[in-house]
Every structure is written in structure tokens, then in C-alpha cells.
N, C-alpha and C positions, 0 to 999 in steps of 0.2 A: 429641525434645521432645514430651511429651504435653499437649495442650490440651483441657480439659474445661470445660463450661458447666453450672454448677449452676443449675437453673431452678425457679421456683415461680409459681403463678398464683392469683388470687382471681376468683370468678365470682358471677353473680347467683343461682345455685342449683347443684344437683348433677347436672342432667340435660341434657347438651349436645344430645342427640337430641330433646329436648322443647322446645327453644327457649331454654334458658338460655345466657347469653353470658359471655364473658371481660371482666373489668373492670380487671384489674391484672396485670402480668407483671414479674417481677424476675429478673435473671440475675447470676451471679458467675463471673468467669473464674478458672480454676485452671491453673497451669502446673506439671506434675509434682507435682500434688496440693497446691500452695501457692497461696494467694490472692494475686493480683497487685495488687489494688486497683481493677482495671477492673470496672465494673458497668454493667448496663442496667436502667432502671426507667421504666415508663410506666403511666399510668392511661388508660382509654379509655371512651367513652360507649357503653353497651350497647344503647341505644335501646329499653330495656324496664326495668321496675321490678326492683329488688333484692328477693329474697324475704326476709321477716322472719327466717327461720332463718339465712340466709346473713349478713344484717346483724348478727345477734347474734354471729357468729363473727369477722367482720373489721371491722365498724363503718363500712363505706364506704356512704354514703347516696346516694340518687338526686340530691339537691340538689348534693352534692359532684361527682358525675359529669356534671352537666348541661352544663358548658362544656368538657369534656375531648374530645380528638380521637377520631374513630372508629378502630376497629382497622385499617381499611384505610389510615389515615394513618400508622400506626406500624409496619406490617408489614415494610416494606423495611428499616427500621433494625434491627428485631429479627432478621430473617434475616441481615443483614450482620454483626451482633455474634456470632451463633451459628455462622456459616460456618466450617468447618474444625475445629470442636470437637465432642467427644462429649458428648451431653447426659446429665446426672445429675439424676434426679428421684425424689422420694419418692412412692410409689404412682403410678408413671408412667402407667398407663392413664387415670387421671382427667385429668391435665394435657395429655397427648398427644391425648386425645379432644377437648378443648376447642380446642386449637391447630389440629388438623386440620379441625375444624368451621369455625373462623374462616377458615382458608386456603381452604376450599371455597367460602365465601361471596364470595371475591374474584373468582371467575370467571376469565376469560381472563388469562393471565400470572401466575396464583397460584403460589406456591412449591409444590414437590412435597410430598406429605404426609410427615410424620415416620414412620419405620418403627420401631414399638415395640421390635422385637427388637434394634435398634441403640442403644437407650437403656439406661443403667445405672440400674436401679431399686433404690434404697437400701432400700426396704421388703423386697424379696426378699433382699438381702444380710443385712439385720437378722434376718429369719426363719430364715435358714440358720445364722447365728452364734448366735442366741438362740432356739432353738425352744421354743415354748410360753410365751414371755414376751410382755408387751406391747411393741410396737415402733412406737408413735406417735412423732412427733418430740419431744414433751414427755418421754415415757418414756425415749427414747434420750439426751436431754440429762441427765436425772437419772442414768442408768446411767453415763455417761461424765464426769459432773461439769462439764458445760458450762452456763455461766450463761444462763438463759432469763428472768431477772427483767424484762428489757426487753420481753418478748413478752406484753404484757397483751391484745393482740388479734393475730389473724393478719394478716400483711402480706407481700406477695410478696417484696420485697427482703430484709427482715429474716429471713424464713424461709429464703430461699436462702443467706444468710450463715451462719445457724445450721446449716443442712443441710450446708454445706461443711465445717464443723468436725466434725459427726457422721460424715460420709463418710470423713474421714481416720482417725477412730477405728475405723470398721468395717473399714478396710483394714489395721489393725494399730497405729495410733497414730503420733504424731509421733516422729521420731528426730532429736533436736537434735544439732548438732555434725557432721553428715555433709555434706561439701561435695565433690562430684565434679567440679565445674566447673574448667577450667584457671584458674590464678591470674590470667592477664591478661584473662580474660573480664569485661566490665563487666556489672553487674546490669541486669536489665530495668527500664525506667522504672516506678516505682510499686511495685516488688517489694522489700520490706524483708527482708533475710536476717538470721537470728540469728547472732551471733558464736559460733564454735565454741570449745571449750576450748583453752587454750594447748598448743602442741606438747609432748609428753612428751620429757624428756631421754633421750638414748640410754643404754641399759642397759650398765653396765660388767660384763664377764664376769670370773669368777674366774680368776686366772693359772693357767697349766699348772704341773705339778710341777717343782720345782727339781731339779737334778742330785743333790743330797744326798738329797732325798726319794725320788727314783727308785731310788737305790742302796740305801736302807733297805728299800724295798718288794721289790726283787729279792732281797735277802738273806733276807727273810721268806718269799718264795715258794719259794726254793731249800730252805729248812729244812723245808718241808712234805713233801719227799721225792718220788720219781718216781711213787708210787702215789696222790698227792693228787688229789682230784676236779678241782682247778684245771687239771690238765694236759689234761683233756678239752675245755676251752674255749680255753686258750691254749697254744700250742706251747712246748716247753721252751726253745727258742732265741728265742722271740718276746718283745720287750720289752713291759712292761706299759703 
């Protein structure tokens, strides 16, 4: 069983090394590339102002964040949700940089930093699959016909849900009707499976030759004579 966590963040700005902070994190669980319905979503107070350029992108204001918990208060729940899953992120260095910065601020007992090389970066996947094309999340939605009308502003959970759909397309697309699980296996809670097509009826094969048909064929073959090319493939005494 492959468990993956599609993750996205929103931040006060674009530079974690210059003091910008994480303000929202959203995660979507995939099992064997199928969304299970389990998600993680939290806002947190960055203890600094949101940059106007960042606000224009996500619309999350200082006033909205004022009563939200600190990242330190949500870190354990985030780590627990992601534990045992492979992270899937679009433009992973950005989000991983912010998460590792937030982890480092926790001091003693902080989770180990995320190893970038162990993260699936869908931007890299998209660039390999569509070299020279635009590969932003919006452009990938357009390319694969994924509805993004609900995405009037960036949001961590919504973007993670959309990215989960894009990720499946980058891997080759959905293949409905395939079910390799044993018939007695109960579905995972919250995991809706599409019904596959009805079983195809067993094919009926054409009957073998009747004795009368075989006799007519043997007579025809004998009439070809011993020099016929047929004799090179079937022995004179071998039945057809």
C-alpha cells in the first residue's frame, strides 16, 4: 500500500530566510494515488504582518490570523498526519523551506527536517512531461481539464486537493474499472471506489471441424498431389 500526502502552504511572503512565516498548511491523503477523504488543515498566527503581495495572492489578512494558534501549537498534529507518507508538493523547495524553518524555530524536540530529495515535486514531473510549456498549477489544470473555478484565491487545502488531481494525471491519468483488491476486502473508511464495468460474458469459441468437414478437407488435400507445397508443412499421413 502506497500512502502519500499532498501538501501545500500559504505564507506571509516568499523568503523564509528573511523572516517570512507560514500561515496555512493543507494536506490530502492518497492511498495508491486515490484520495481517501482524510485531510489536515490549519491556519496559524505568524506573529508578523502579511506582505501586501502575498495578501493579493491568498487573501488571508492579519486580522483573520490574529486569534489563530502558533505553528508550535499545530506542529505535532501536522507531523502525526504526515507520518509514514511520502510528501507530494508542487515546487517543493518553497514549501519544504518554510516547513523546515518553522521546525527549526521549535528548538529542542523539534521534528527532523524534511529531506527535499525524498519529496515528490510535481513541478519537476510536469517539466519532464511537458518541456517548454507553462507548468503552474493553473496551467496544469487547464491542460488536464480539471475544474479550477473554485480557486478564486490560493488556499492551502484547496490547492492540495487540486494538486492531488493533477498528480494523478501526471502519472498517466485515472484508470477506472481496475480493482486488484480481493473481493472480501472491505474498503477503507472514507474511500469511495468507482464501480467497475459489468463482467464480460465468456467468449464462445467456434466449434471444431465436424467429421464430414474433415473428410472433405482430406479429400481436397489428397487431390493436390504429392508435389503440392502443402506437403512441406503437413505430413502426408498427418490429419489436418
